[in-house]
Every structure is written in structure tokens, then in C-alpha cells.
RODO-2510 file (C-alpha; in nm, 4 decimals, decimal comma):
residues 249
     n   res          X          Y          Z
     1     m    23,8266    28,4552    27,1817
     2     n    23,4519    28,4624    27,2374
     3     y    23,4312    28,7530    26,9908
     4     r    23,6116    28,5541    26,7177
     5     a    23,3947    28,2479    26,7779
     6     k    23,0852    28,4628    26,7543
     7     n    23,1972    28,6054    26,4191
     8     i    23,2801    28,2592    26,2872
     9     g    22,9380    28,1336    26,3930
    10     i    22,7662    28,4245    26,2142
    11     a    22,9704    28,3583    25,8979
    12     v    22,8801    27,9900    25,9035
    13     a    22,5131    28,0743    25,9519
    14     l    22,5185    28,3197    25,6629
    15     a    22,6927    28,0657    25,4412
    16     a    22,4314    27,8051    25,5294
    17     l    22,1511    28,0512    25,4539
    18     a    22,3086    28,1365    25,1180
    19     a    22,3323    27,7663    25,0338
    20     i    21,9676    27,7153    25,1220
    21     l    21,8562    28,0130    24,9118
    22     t    22,0686    27,8975    24,6185
    23     s    21,9274    27,5468    24,6422
    24     a    21,5700    27,6829    24,6524
    25     y    21,6382    27,9003    24,3450
    26     v    21,7810    27,6054    24,1509
    27     v    21,4829    27,3873    24,2422
    28     n    21,2341    27,6578    24,1349
    29     y    21,4215    27,7176    23,8103
    30     k    21,4226    27,3467    23,7273
    31     r    21,0518    27,3288    23,8004
    32     h    20,9894    27,6269    23,5707
    33     v    21,1933    27,4682    23,2929
    34     q    21,0169    27,1355    23,3352
    35     n    20,6776    27,3061    23,3182
    36     g    20,7845    27,4763    22,9963
    37     e    20,8766    27,1379    22,8525
    38     g    20,5551    26,9739    22,9663
    39     k    20,3551    26,7519    22,7322
    40     v    20,0388    26,8724    22,5596
    41     t    19,7897    26,6969    22,3304
    42     v    19,7462    26,8183    21,9743
    43     l    19,5759    26,6802    21,6636
    44     v    19,7884    26,5533    21,3750
    45     a    19,6973    26,4236    21,0303
    46     a    19,6236    26,0499    21,0404
    47     r    19,6777    26,0536    20,6626
    48     d    19,7403    26,3098    20,3916
    49     i    19,4781    26,5860    20,3774
    50     p    19,4684    26,7322    20,0239
    51     a    19,4052    27,1014    19,9669
    52     g    19,0349    27,1627    19,9060
    53     t    18,9175    26,9120    20,1680
    54     s    18,6454    27,0564    20,3881
    55     g    18,6822    27,0515    20,7643
    56     a    18,3644    26,8439    20,7852
    57     d    18,5179    26,5795    20,5574
    58     v    18,8368    26,5816    20,7636
    59     v    18,6330    26,4903    21,0697
    60     d    18,3890    26,2504    20,9005
    61     q    18,6670    26,0568    20,7275
    62     k    18,8696    26,0336    21,0482
    63     m    19,1713    26,2161    20,9083
    64     l    19,2801    26,3314    21,2552
    65     k    19,4373    26,1609    21,5529
    66     e    19,5653    26,2791    21,8902
    67     q    19,9334    26,2981    21,9671
    68     t    20,1262    26,4187    22,2728
    69     v    20,4172    26,6532    22,2055
    70     p    20,6414    26,8797    22,4175
    71     r    20,4815    27,2161    22,4762
    72     k    20,7661    27,3939    22,3014
    73     a    20,7096    27,1798    21,9877
    74     v    20,3503    27,2962    21,9331
    75     v    20,3207    27,4795    21,5988
    76     a    20,1409    27,8110    21,5617
    77     g    19,7672    27,7638    21,5184
    78     a    19,7721    27,3982    21,6285
    79     i    19,4252    27,2654    21,7081
    80     s    19,3162    27,0471    21,9956
    81     s    18,9541    26,9890    21,8891
    82     p    18,8085    26,8843    21,5506
    83     d    18,5331    27,1427    21,5980
    84     q    18,7898    27,4118    21,5234
    85     l    18,7873    27,3041    21,1557
    86     a    18,4121    27,2619    21,1094
    87     q    18,3587    27,5780    20,9029
    88     y    18,6861    27,5741    20,7097
    89     v    18,8473    27,4262    20,3989
    90     a    19,2097    27,3149    20,3583
    91     v    19,4019    27,5633    20,1437
    92     q    19,7311    27,3705    20,1627
    93     d    19,8180    27,0028    20,1718
    94     v    19,8666    26,8601    20,5213
    95     f    20,0820    26,5485    20,5234
    96     e    20,0464    26,2435    20,7448
    97     g    20,1978    26,3000    21,0890
    98     e    20,1966    26,6815    21,0637
    99     q    20,0282    26,8881    21,3315
   100     v    19,7032    27,0292    21,1952
   101     s    19,7088    27,4077    21,2111
   102     t    19,4362    27,6597    21,1410
   103     r    19,6923    27,8357    20,9230
   104     r    19,6453    27,5600    20,6631
   105     f    19,2678    27,6220    20,6524
   106     a    19,0478    27,9138    20,5473
   107     p    18,6766    27,9968    20,5189
   108     p    18,5134    27,8539    20,2021
   109     t    18,4454    28,2042    20,0703
   110     e    18,8200    28,2537    20,0301
   111     q    18,8328    27,9429    19,8109
   112     g    18,5745    28,0714    19,5626
   113     i    18,4970    27,8174    19,2888
   114     r    18,7336    27,5591    19,4413
   115     a    18,5099    27,5288    19,7453
   116     q    18,2215    27,4118    19,5234
   117     i    18,3898    27,1125    19,3600
   118     k    18,5224    26,7895    19,5016
   119     g    18,5824    26,4301    19,3984
   120     t    18,4848    26,3755    19,0345
   121     q    18,3367    26,7238    18,9999
   122     r    18,4943    26,9740    18,7630
   123     a    18,4460    27,3411    18,6736
   124     y    18,3849    27,4036    18,3015
   125     e    18,3841    27,7396    18,1259
   126     l    18,1332    27,7447    17,8397
   127     a    18,1378    28,0278    17,5861
   128     g    17,8336    28,1147    17,3794
   129     d    17,6081    28,3920    17,2603
   130     p    17,3817    28,5625    17,5151
   131     n    17,0732    28,3730    17,3954
   132     q    17,2375    28,0319    17,4307
   133     l    17,3540    28,1163    17,7818
   134     l    17,0343    28,2882    17,9004
   135     a    17,2395    28,5963    17,9808
   136     g    17,0444    28,8311    18,2041
   137     t    16,8336    28,5416    18,3328
   138     l    17,0812    28,2938    18,4789
   139     k    17,2078    28,3575    18,8292
   140     e    17,4769    28,1956    19,0359
   141     g    17,3306    27,8901    19,2095
   142     d    17,0756    27,8146    18,9347
   143     h    17,0567    27,4677    18,7793
   144     i    17,0304    27,4131    18,4047
   145     d    16,9904    27,1447    18,1398
   146     v    17,1811    27,1384    17,8114
   147     v    16,9794    27,0578    17,4993
   148     g    17,1785    26,9678    17,1891
   149     n    17,1207    26,9224    16,8174
   150     w    17,3576    26,7390    16,5830
   151     t    17,3679    26,5711    16,2448
   152     v    17,3662    26,1952    16,2021
   153     k    17,5254    26,0752    15,8798
   154     v    17,3174    25,8266    15,6830
   155     k    17,4951    25,4970    15,6244
   156     g    17,6106    25,4470    15,2673
   157     g    17,6158    25,8175    15,1984
   158     t    17,2725    25,8208    15,0290
   159     g    16,9769    26,0342    15,1136
   160     d    16,9556    26,3297    15,3484
   161     d    17,1420    26,3426    15,6756
   162     h    16,9281    26,3276    15,9882
   163     h    16,9228    26,5932    16,2579
   164     v    16,8784    26,4707    16,6145
   165     t    16,7811    26,6742    16,9182
   166     r    16,7778    26,5685    17,2813
   167     v    16,8647    26,6833    17,6318
   168     v    17,2254    26,5747    17,6692
   169     l    17,2886    26,6867    18,0299
   170     r    17,0627    26,7667    18,3220
   171     n    17,0764    26,9533    18,6510
   172     l    17,4142    27,1269    18,6175
   173     l    17,5005    27,3897    18,8782
   174     v    17,5744    27,7434    18,7579
   175     m    17,8806    27,8503    18,9557
   176     r    17,9227    28,1788    18,7703
   177     a    17,6513    28,3317    18,5541
   178     p    17,7013    28,5303    18,2320
   179     v    17,6861    28,9052    18,2743
   180     g    17,4554    29,1473    18,0992
   181     g    17,1388    29,0968    17,9006
   182     t    17,0711    28,9358    17,5687
   183     g    17,2269    29,2264    17,3854
   184     s    17,1005    29,4076    17,0784
   185     s    16,9116    29,2553    16,7905
   186     g    17,1034    29,0884    16,5152
   187     i    17,3030    28,8547    16,7418
   188     t    17,4257    28,5566    16,5456
   189     g    17,5310    28,2083    16,6441
   190     g    17,8921    28,3065    16,5894
   191     d    17,8883    28,5555    16,8737
   192     k    18,0763    28,4059    17,1706
   193     s    18,0744    28,7178    17,3833
   194     q    17,9456    28,5546    17,7017
   195     n    18,0678    28,2816    17,9368
   196     v    17,9063    28,0662    18,2007
   197     q    18,0869    27,8455    18,4491
   198     l    17,9197    27,5102    18,5161
   199     r    17,9861    27,2297    18,7600
   200     v    18,0045    26,8939    18,5826
   201     t    18,1489    26,5521    18,6554
   202     d    18,4512    26,4200    18,4693
   203     v    18,2093    26,2077    18,2611
   204     q    17,9602    26,4857    18,1903
   205     v    18,2344    26,7167    18,0687
   206     q    18,3015    26,4799    17,7788
   207     k    17,9425    26,5115    17,6558
   208     l    17,9450    26,8871    17,7054
   209     f    18,2688    26,9277    17,5134
   210     w    18,1416    26,6990    17,2355
   211     i    17,8181    26,8893    17,1743
   212     e    18,0048    27,2202    17,1968
   213     k    18,2394    27,1128    16,9174
   214     n    18,0120    26,8959    16,7016
   215     g    17,6624    27,0390    16,7214
   216     d    17,4349    27,3197    16,8322
   217     w    17,3294    27,3593    17,1922
   218     h    17,1291    27,5773    17,4275
   219     l    17,0888    27,6060    17,8030
   220     t    16,7481    27,5732    17,9659
   221     l    16,6705    27,6939    18,3168
   222     r    16,5328    27,4402    18,5658
   223     p    16,2768    27,5310    18,8342
   224     p    16,4419    27,6420    19,1579
   225     v    16,2434    27,3862    19,3604
   226     n    16,0743    27,0529    19,2883
   227     a    16,2197    27,0159    18,9385
   228     v    16,1034    26,6978    18,7617
   229     d    16,2559    26,5267    18,4593
   230     s    16,0509    26,3620    18,1833
   231     g    16,1758    26,0389    18,0311
   232     n    16,4637    26,0672    17,7875
   233     t    16,3440    26,1226    17,4308
   234     i    16,5046    26,1919    17,0951
   235     q    16,3544    26,4249    16,8389
   236     e    16,4282    26,3607    16,4712
   237     v    16,2557    26,4025    16,1394
   238     d    16,0033    26,1207    16,1916
   239     t    15,8957    26,2344    16,5381
   240     m    15,8605    26,5916    16,4142
   241     y    15,6436    26,4688    16,1245
   242     f    15,4153    26,2268    16,3021
   243     d    15,3922    26,3192    16,6721
   244     g    15,0661    26,4928    16,7366
   245     p    15,0215    26,7764    16,9878
   246     g    15,0799    26,6544    17,3388
   247     r    15,2122    26,3148    17,2312
   248     r    15,5509    26,1843    17,3304
   249     p    15,7513    25,9594    17,0958
***
């Protein structure tokens, strides 16, 4: 009888130990699962972030806000600090409420021309002969003025038409320079073998397009530092006749 009681006692003890071990395993598993579902802080878009927006603008314009999400809901590349975007540019739209991921941003060099324009700025491709475009002289990053010449019709249709010359645009950035030199002799105004890419505003592009289609034009290179502009002047037949050397109309 004592032998049977001893065996029963051992069985009960083993069963109790198994229950304790099982309970400890369940508790540890739940804790592991809960840790996996813990909350973390990420940055989301406070409003839409259009492609082409620099990381600096994202921060300066307060386009980010903090949000707490389950750990398992964090997207790949999610950021937790605005500093992670400082040297990047958005290459895709990020919509309000979305987690901001480094996968939507890239270094400016990967954006090329797009990284150099924003807001009202536009890129304009201007075709011309090598002399007009200063081919072989212009370099990327230079700044130029555009001088234009066009004909003014005399009212009433009598007399000679007047030719007017003036600087129509100033201080335009050269985003891509023409290639090659000025070419061989005998180049005519009809040769459009070269192209330059300029940064203009949406207002300036209207003037540039107008003079390209309705007159003659030429680019002039500005000094790389400390460039100064004279007052706006117009040259026409009277000023060419009567202005003495060194005088301004």
C-alpha cells in the first residue's frame, strides 16, 4: 500500500511540475508576442509631399509629424528623425498620413536637372548656332543674359521700320552647356546645331520664347562673381546716331 501511495505521490508531483513548466512557457511566449507587437514612433507626412521636394524643405515647412504604430506595421526604410532626409530629394509623391520612408527619397545627383528647379522655375531648351550659344565657352553652372533685337512696325505703315535692341533677360542659370566649339567658318544664323538648357521662371520663359520666335538673340556670359547690372536701356536708330562714345541714352 505504501508503495502504491508513493507512486501516486510521484505522479502527482510530476504532473504539477509539468503544469508549472507549461504555464511558464505560455507566459514567456505571450511576453515575446507582446514585445513583437510593441509600439514604436515613426514620422509620417503631415501633408502631401510632392516629388522633387528637398529633404530640407520637408523639414523647414513642417511636412512631418510623429505617430506611434505597432512595430509590425513599420514600413521598410521608415525614418524616426528628420535629419535622415537632410541630403535627399523626394523621387515619389508621399501622401498625407503615409509613413515617410527613405525609399521614396534619393540623393539630388540622381534627380539631375529636376533637382535644380522648384516652384515657378522651369527648364528651357534653347537651340541656336554655336556663336549665339557661346559653345566652347559656356559651362554648366554659368549665368548668362539674353540680348535681343527685333523690328518695331511704324504706325500707319509709312517710313522705315525701327529695329530695337535690349537685354531681355538677365542672370539665367546654365543647367546644361552646349558641347563643342564654335565650329568652322561659314556658320550662318540658320544653323541650329547646338542646344543649351537654361533655368527660367514661368514668366521669363514667355519672353525667351517670344524673342526666339520673333527676333534675333544672343547669349552673353556674366562674371562668375560680383556681377553688376547697368540700368535698362533700349538701343534704336536714334541712340545709335546720336549717342557719343561712353554716353548712355
